[in-house]
C-alpha positions as CSV (number, residue, x, y, z in Angstrom):
1,M,-0.1,0.1,0.1
2,T,1.4,3.2,-1.0
3,I,-0.3,6.4,-1.1
4,R,0.9,8.5,-4.8
5,L,0.2,12.3,-4.8
6,Y,1.1,14.8,-7.6
7,D,4.0,17.4,-6.3
8,T,4.2,20.8,-8.0
9,S,7.5,20.9,-7.2
10,A,8.4,17.6,-9.0
11,R,6.2,17.8,-11.7
12,Q,4.5,14.3,-11.4
13,I,3.5,12.0,-9.5
14,R,5.4,10.9,-6.5
15,D,5.5,8.4,-3.8
16,F,4.9,9.4,-0.3
17,T,7.2,8.5,2.2
18,P,6.6,9.7,4.9
19,L,9.1,11.7,7.6
20,K,8.0,10.1,10.6
21,P,6.6,6.5,10.0
22,G,2.6,6.4,10.5
23,C,2.4,10.1,10.5
24,V,1.6,12.9,8.1
25,S,2.2,16.2,8.7
26,I,0.3,19.0,6.3
27,Y,-0.2,22.6,6.2
28,L,-3.2,23.8,4.5
29,C,-2.9,28.3,3.6
30,G,-6.4,29.1,5.0
31,A,-8.4,32.0,4.8
32,T,-7.8,35.8,4.4
33,V,-10.9,36.9,5.8
34,Q,-11.8,40.4,4.4
35,A,-15.0,39.0,3.1
36,A,-17.5,36.1,4.0
37,P,-16.1,32.6,1.6
38,H,-17.6,31.8,-1.3
39,I,-18.0,27.3,-2.9
40,G,-14.1,28.5,-4.4
41,H,-12.7,29.1,-1.1
42,I,-14.6,26.4,0.4
43,R,-14.1,23.8,-2.3
44,S,-9.4,24.3,-1.2
45,G,-11.1,23.3,2.3
46,L,-13.1,20.3,1.1
47,N,-10.1,18.5,-1.0
48,F,-7.6,18.8,1.8
49,D,-10.2,17.3,4.1
50,I,-10.8,13.9,1.9
51,M,-6.9,13.6,1.8
52,R,-6.9,14.0,5.8
53,R,-9.5,11.4,5.5
54,W,-7.9,9.3,3.5
55,F,-5.0,9.1,5.1
56,A,-6.6,8.8,8.7
57,H,-8.5,6.0,7.0
58,R,-4.9,4.3,5.5
59,G,-4.2,4.2,9.4
60,Y,-1.5,7.5,9.8
61,D,-2.1,10.0,12.7
62,V,-2.6,13.2,10.8
63,T,-1.7,16.7,12.3
64,F,-3.7,19.1,9.5
65,V,-2.9,22.7,10.5
66,R,-4.9,25.2,8.3
67,N,-4.0,29.2,9.5
68,V,-6.3,32.7,8.9
69,T,-4.8,35.6,7.6
70,D,-6.3,38.2,10.0
71,I,-4.1,41.2,9.2
72,D,-3.8,42.2,5.6
73,D,-4.3,45.2,2.9
74,K,-7.9,44.4,1.9
75,I,-9.2,43.9,5.4
76,I,-6.9,47.4,6.3
77,T,-9.1,49.4,3.2
78,K,-12.6,48.1,4.6
79,S,-11.8,48.6,7.4
80,A,-11.2,52.4,6.7
81,D,-14.3,52.3,4.1
82,Q,-17.0,50.8,6.7
83,G,-15.7,52.7,9.8
84,R,-14.5,49.5,11.5
85,P,-11.9,48.1,13.5
86,W,-10.0,45.8,11.3
87,W,-10.1,43.0,13.9
88,S,-14.0,42.9,14.1
89,I,-14.1,42.3,9.8
90,G,-11.8,39.9,10.6
91,Y,-13.1,37.9,13.0
92,E,-17.1,38.0,11.4
93,N,-15.3,36.4,8.5
94,E,-13.2,34.0,10.2
95,R,-16.8,32.4,12.3
96,A,-17.9,32.3,8.7
97,F,-15.6,30.3,6.8
98,N,-15.5,28.0,9.7
99,D,-19.4,28.2,9.6
100,G,-19.0,26.9,5.9
101,Y,-16.3,24.2,6.6
102,A,-18.2,22.7,9.1
103,A,-21.6,23.4,7.3
104,L,-19.8,21.2,4.2
105,G,-18.8,18.5,6.7
106,C,-14.7,19.5,6.6
107,L,-12.9,18.1,10.2
108,P,-11.9,20.9,12.4
109,P,-8.0,21.1,11.5
110,T,-5.3,20.2,14.5
111,Y,-4.2,23.9,15.0
112,E,-5.9,26.9,13.0
113,P,-3.3,29.8,14.1
114,R,-4.2,33.6,13.7
115,A,-1.4,35.4,11.7
116,T,-1.8,38.5,14.7
117,G,-1.1,35.8,17.2
118,H,2.8,34.9,15.8
119,V,4.3,38.1,15.1
120,T,6.7,37.2,17.6
121,E,7.6,34.0,15.9
122,M,7.8,36.1,12.8
123,V,10.4,38.7,14.2
124,E,12.6,35.5,15.1
125,M,12.5,34.5,11.4
126,M,13.5,38.0,10.5
127,R,16.4,38.1,12.6
128,G,17.5,35.1,11.5
129,L,16.9,36.4,8.3
130,I,19.3,39.1,8.4
131,E,21.7,37.4,10.2
132,R,22.0,35.3,7.7
133,G,22.6,37.8,4.6
134,H,19.0,37.2,2.9
135,A,17.5,40.1,4.7
136,Y,17.7,44.2,5.4
137,E,15.7,47.0,6.8
138,A,15.1,49.8,5.0
139,D,12.7,52.6,5.6
140,G,11.0,50.4,8.1
141,N,10.4,47.5,5.9
142,V,12.2,44.8,6.0
143,Y,12.5,42.5,2.4
144,F,13.9,39.2,1.4
145,D,16.7,39.9,-1.0
146,V,15.7,37.1,-3.4
147,K,19.0,37.0,-5.5
148,S,20.6,35.5,-2.0
149,F,18.9,32.6,-2.8
150,P,19.6,30.1,-5.3
151,G,16.5,28.0,-5.4
152,Y,14.0,31.3,-6.0
153,L,11.4,30.6,-8.4
154,R,12.2,26.4,-8.5
155,L,8.1,25.6,-7.6
156,S,6.8,28.7,-9.7
157,N,9.7,27.2,-12.5
158,Q,10.2,31.2,-14.1
159,E,13.1,33.2,-14.9
160,L,14.6,35.5,-11.9
161,D,15.7,38.2,-15.1
162,N,11.6,38.2,-16.3
163,L,9.7,38.0,-12.3
164,L,7.6,41.2,-12.0
165,Q,7.3,41.0,-8.0
166,P,3.9,42.5,-7.2
167,S,4.9,45.2,-4.7
168,G,2.2,47.3,-2.3
169,E,2.0,50.8,-1.1
170,G,4.8,51.9,0.8
171,E,7.4,49.5,0.0
172,T,10.4,52.2,-0.3
173,G,14.0,51.2,-0.3
174,K,13.9,48.6,-1.6
175,R,17.6,47.3,-3.5
176,D,16.0,45.6,-6.1
177,P,12.6,45.4,-7.6
178,R,12.2,41.7,-7.3
179,D,12.7,41.7,-3.6
180,F,9.5,41.3,-1.7
181,A,8.5,42.6,1.6
182,M,8.5,40.7,4.7
183,W,7.5,43.7,7.2
184,K,5.4,46.9,6.8
185,S,6.5,50.1,8.1
186,V,3.4,51.4,10.3
187,K,1.3,54.1,8.0
188,P,-1.2,56.6,9.8
189,G,-4.4,54.9,11.2
190,E,-3.2,51.3,10.4
191,P,-2.3,48.3,12.8
192,S,1.4,48.3,14.6
193,W,3.3,45.5,16.4
194,E,6.8,47.3,17.9
195,T,9.9,45.2,16.5
196,P,13.7,45.8,16.4
197,W,13.2,48.0,13.5
198,G,10.7,49.8,14.1
199,R,6.4,49.4,14.3
200,G,4.7,47.9,11.8
201,R,2.1,45.0,10.2
202,P,3.3,41.8,8.9
203,G,4.0,40.8,4.7
204,W,1.2,37.7,3.9
205,H,4.2,35.8,2.9
206,L,6.3,35.7,6.1
207,E,3.3,34.6,8.5
208,C,2.8,31.3,7.0
209,S,6.4,30.4,6.9
210,A,6.4,31.1,10.7
211,M,3.6,29.7,11.9
212,A,4.3,26.5,9.7
213,H,7.8,26.4,11.8
214,K,5.9,26.9,14.9
215,Y,3.2,24.0,14.9
216,L,4.9,21.4,11.7
217,G,8.6,22.6,13.4
218,P,11.2,22.9,10.3
219,A,10.4,19.9,8.2
220,F,7.0,18.3,7.4
221,D,5.3,16.5,4.2
222,I,2.7,18.1,2.9
223,H,2.0,21.9,2.0
224,G,-1.2,22.6,0.4
225,G,-3.5,25.1,-1.1
226,G,-5.2,26.7,-4.3
227,L,-3.4,27.3,-7.6
228,D,-3.7,30.6,-7.1
229,L,-1.2,31.0,-4.8
230,I,1.6,28.9,-5.7
231,F,3.7,32.2,-7.0
232,P,4.1,35.1,-5.5
233,H,3.0,33.7,-2.3
234,H,4.0,29.7,-1.8
235,E,7.6,30.4,-3.4
236,N,8.0,33.2,-1.1
237,E,7.1,31.0,1.9
238,I,10.3,28.7,0.3
239,A,12.7,31.2,0.1
240,Q,12.1,32.4,3.5
241,A,12.1,29.0,5.6
242,K,14.6,27.3,3.9
243,A,16.3,30.5,3.2
244,F,16.3,30.2,7.3
245,G,17.7,27.1,7.4
246,D,14.5,24.6,7.5
247,E,13.5,21.8,5.2
248,F,10.4,23.1,5.5
249,A,7.6,21.0,2.9
250,R,8.2,17.9,1.0
251,Y,5.0,17.5,-0.9
252,W,3.9,20.2,-2.7
253,V,0.3,19.7,-3.4
254,H,-2.0,22.5,-5.2
255,N,-5.8,22.0,-6.0
256,A,-7.3,23.8,-9.2
257,W,-10.8,26.3,-9.5
258,V,-14.3,26.7,-9.1
259,T,-14.6,29.0,-12.6
260,M,-17.5,30.9,-14.1
261,S,-18.0,31.9,-17.5
262,G,-14.3,30.3,-17.4
263,E,-12.6,32.7,-15.5
264,K,-11.7,32.2,-11.5
265,M,-14.1,32.1,-9.2
266,S,-13.4,35.1,-6.7
267,K,-15.1,38.8,-5.5
268,S,-13.1,40.8,-7.5
269,L,-14.8,39.8,-10.2
270,G,-18.1,40.1,-9.0
271,N,-19.0,36.6,-9.4
272,S,-18.5,34.6,-6.3
273,V,-21.3,32.2,-4.8
274,L,-21.3,32.4,-1.1
275,V,-22.1,29.7,0.8
276,S,-23.8,31.0,3.5
277,E,-26.7,31.7,0.6
278,M,-25.7,28.1,-1.2
279,V,-26.4,26.3,1.6
280,K,-30.1,28.0,1.6
281,N,-31.4,26.3,-1.8
282,W,-29.0,23.1,-1.2
283,R,-28.7,20.4,0.8
284,P,-24.9,20.9,2.7
285,I,-24.3,17.4,1.6
286,V,-25.3,17.9,-2.1
287,L,-22.4,20.6,-1.9
288,R,-19.8,18.9,-0.8
289,Y,-20.8,15.8,-3.1
290,Y,-20.8,18.8,-6.1
291,L,-17.3,20.7,-4.7
292,G,-15.9,17.5,-3.5
293,T,-16.2,14.7,-6.3
294,P,-14.0,16.2,-9.3
295,H,-10.7,15.6,-9.4
296,Y,-8.6,18.2,-6.5
297,R,-6.7,18.8,-10.1
298,S,-9.8,19.3,-12.1
299,M,-11.3,22.9,-12.6
300,I,-15.1,23.0,-11.6
301,E,-17.4,25.2,-14.0
302,Y,-20.2,26.2,-11.8
303,S,-23.5,25.9,-12.7
304,E,-27.3,24.9,-11.6
305,D,-26.7,22.9,-13.8
306,A,-24.7,20.7,-12.9
307,L,-25.7,21.3,-9.2
308,R,-28.8,19.6,-10.8
309,E,-27.2,16.3,-11.5
310,A,-24.8,16.5,-9.2
311,E,-28.2,16.2,-6.9
312,A,-29.2,13.6,-8.6
313,A,-26.6,11.6,-8.7
314,F,-26.3,12.0,-5.0
315,A,-30.0,10.6,-4.7
316,R,-29.7,7.7,-6.3
317,I,-26.9,6.5,-3.5
318,E,-29.1,8.0,-0.5
319,G,-32.1,6.1,-1.9
320,F,-29.6,3.0,-1.8
321,V,-29.3,3.6,1.7
322,Q,-32.4,4.5,2.5
323,R,-34.5,1.4,1.0
324,V,-32.1,-1.1,2.5
325,V,-32.7,0.6,6.4
326,E,-36.5,0.3,5.6
327,M,-35.2,-3.2,4.5
328,T,-33.6,-4.5,8.0
329,G,-35.2,-1.8,10.5
330,H,-31.7,-0.4,11.8
331,A,-29.1,1.2,10.8
332,V,-25.9,-1.6,9.2
333,E,-22.7,-0.3,10.4
334,P,-19.8,0.5,7.8
335,A,-17.3,-2.4,6.8
336,T,-14.0,-1.8,8.0
337,E,-12.3,-1.9,4.9
338,V,-13.6,-0.5,1.5
339,P,-13.4,-2.5,-1.6
340,T,-9.8,-3.1,-3.7
341,A,-10.6,-0.7,-6.1
342,F,-11.6,2.5,-4.4
343,A,-8.4,1.9,-2.1
344,E,-6.2,1.5,-5.5
345,A,-8.5,4.6,-7.1
346,M,-7.7,7.1,-3.5
347,D,-4.1,5.9,-3.7
348,D,-3.4,7.3,-6.6
349,D,-3.4,11.0,-6.2
350,L,-6.6,11.0,-4.9
351,G,-8.5,9.9,-7.4
352,V,-12.0,10.4,-6.2
353,P,-13.9,10.4,-9.7
354,Q,-12.8,6.5,-10.3
355,A,-13.1,6.0,-6.7
356,L,-16.6,7.5,-6.7
357,A,-17.4,5.2,-9.8
358,V,-17.3,2.1,-7.4
359,V,-19.2,3.7,-5.0
360,H,-22.0,3.7,-7.9
361,T,-21.2,0.2,-9.1
362,T,-21.9,-1.3,-5.5
363,V,-25.0,0.9,-5.7
364,R,-26.3,-0.6,-7.8
365,Q,-25.1,-4.0,-7.5
366,G,-26.6,-3.4,-4.3
367,N,-30.0,-2.1,-5.7
368,S,-30.3,-5.8,-7.7
369,A,-29.7,-7.8,-4.2
370,L,-32.9,-5.9,-3.0
371,A,-34.8,-6.8,-6.7
372,A,-33.8,-10.4,-5.8
373,D,-35.3,-9.4,-2.5
374,D,-31.5,-11.5,-1.2
375,K,-31.1,-9.3,2.0
376,E,-27.7,-10.8,3.0
377,A,-25.9,-9.2,-0.1
378,A,-28.1,-5.6,0.3
379,V,-26.6,-5.4,3.4
380,A,-23.0,-6.1,2.6
381,R,-23.2,-4.0,-0.3
382,L,-25.1,-1.0,2.1
383,A,-21.3,-1.9,4.5
384,E,-19.0,-0.7,1.4
385,V,-21.0,1.8,0.3
386,R,-21.0,3.6,4.1
387,A,-17.3,3.0,4.3
388,M,-16.6,4.3,1.1
389,L,-19.0,7.4,1.5
390,G,-17.4,7.9,5.4
391,V,-13.5,8.7,3.1
392,L,-15.8,11.1,1.6
393,G,-17.3,12.6,3.9
394,L,-20.8,11.6,2.2
395,D,-22.6,9.4,4.6
396,P,-26.3,9.9,4.4
397,L,-26.4,8.6,7.9
398,H,-23.7,9.6,9.5
399,E,-24.7,12.3,13.0
400,Q,-23.0,15.1,10.6
401,W,-26.0,14.6,8.1
402,A,-28.3,12.5,10.4
403,G,-29.1,14.9,12.7
404,G,-31.7,17.0,10.9
405,N,-32.9,18.3,7.9
406,E,-29.7,20.1,6.0
407,R,-31.1,23.8,5.0
408,G,-32.0,25.1,8.2
409,E,-34.7,23.8,10.4
410,D,-35.4,20.0,11.4
411,L,-38.7,20.1,9.4
412,H,-37.9,16.8,8.1
413,G,-39.9,14.9,10.9
414,V,-42.9,17.7,10.2
415,V,-42.9,17.2,6.2
416,D,-43.0,13.0,7.2
417,S,-46.2,13.0,9.1
418,L,-48.1,15.5,6.2
419,V,-46.3,13.0,3.7
420,R,-47.9,10.1,4.8
421,L,-51.6,11.5,5.3
422,V,-51.9,11.8,2.0
423,L,-50.1,8.8,1.0
424,D,-52.6,6.9,3.2
425,Q,-55.0,8.4,1.7
426,R,-53.5,7.5,-1.8
427,E,-53.3,3.6,-0.7
428,A,-57.1,3.7,0.4
429,A,-57.8,4.9,-2.7
430,R,-55.8,2.3,-4.5
431,G,-57.3,-0.2,-2.2
432,R,-60.5,0.4,-3.2
433,K,-58.9,0.2,-6.7
434,D,-59.4,3.8,-7.7
435,W,-56.8,4.2,-9.6
436,A,-57.8,7.7,-11.2
437,T,-57.7,9.0,-7.4
438,A,-54.2,7.3,-6.8
439,D,-52.9,8.5,-9.9
440,A,-54.1,12.5,-9.1
441,I,-52.4,12.4,-5.3
442,R,-49.3,11.2,-7.0
443,D,-49.4,13.6,-9.6
444,R,-49.8,16.4,-7.0
445,L,-47.2,15.3,-5.2
446,T,-44.4,15.3,-8.1
447,Q,-45.6,19.0,-8.4
448,A,-44.5,19.6,-5.0
449,G,-41.5,18.3,-5.9
450,L,-41.6,14.9,-4.4
451,A,-40.7,11.1,-5.8
452,I,-43.1,8.5,-5.3
453,E,-41.4,5.1,-5.6
454,D,-43.9,1.8,-4.3
455,S,-41.7,-0.9,-2.7
456,P,-42.7,-4.0,-1.3
457,Q,-42.5,-2.4,2.1
458,G,-45.5,0.5,1.2
459,P,-44.8,3.6,-0.9
460,R,-41.9,5.6,-0.1
461,W,-40.9,9.5,-0.9
462,T,-37.9,11.4,-1.5
463,L,-37.4,15.2,-3.0
464,G,-37.4,14.8,-6.4
465,A,-34.8,16.3,-8.7
466,R,-35.0,20.3,-10.0
């Protein structure tokens, strides 16, 4: 058994060999909390949640760190525009991100450090880099000297001579325009912290190098994030950490975007779809299926049609689960192991689409067993399906999803009682062979958005396709 991952730095799929046998350490670049999350933001959290779950299923002890960037230019600009404290904006949106992760079934991280809580570690790293000749102070700013680090740009595969380094306002005193800011000198009205080089605030890149070092040590297994972070963020993290003396991450894993009309979903484009709004119209488990089941390195082009297809596909899985539970009269425990084909797909760079095909094949086999009244086979298939769905965070019988209605209020029991009254009337009509009335009742329920299925155990209802 060997898990294989696509390593951006190597530009190929590599066998995963942990630094410490039986353990895996993961650092994921988390939210910059200047606004509430859209589904593109949450996709990254979902992809790495599935990675984490698969490592745990394979027996690894997982340490998962996902940071919060709670201070940056955009937060400060919003603070000025809205007349609100910068920390108020950050905390409000941090909670919105955590609500979004939780709504879509992401496990909480082992540690979730905030940038502003680690200024001491950042100062220590800057001091060490200045002493080693890799950084310098100018006008109260601290810059990284990119020419001092021979490995710079290997991750993004760029040429230094062609580099255009993004720069912010007030970044004066650079020796080379390609150098990047680790610390920014204080400006009137902005938050700031005291350092040996004057008051100021962190640059974006420094915080992750410092926090990864604190929580995972000088070397760790996997660093993750979206494709858009490869440059400049991850490239600059590597430069800081390795110049400081750390080995840093041994594997670099990047997820693709959610796009709309071919463009990356972003706040600046005005095309974001907020998670808080999406969960009002779609069951969170369906959103998880939609965002989590494409391969993590494949783009997802957002559309309501695609969401409806995901809803219908998950309904087929969920329908099988419900039918077996109704047949047995109790929940069936997940199998200890997943089918071999599923495991092989997941081991191969987290091949969720291929693994999901195994889920659907097993569901079809289970439905055939139900049709043949083969209870033992149906139960066995459900146990396998639950084991596979558990890895993907999609088991409808898990307490995450089974505890109530996922669209907000717990109305399932109320709706079920009302629908049962109508179905009893339909059954009475069928009993007296009043087929016209029975068909009319079914048609009215269908128009209301319910799908009615007549089974040997009696009629059952589910939400119909949109």
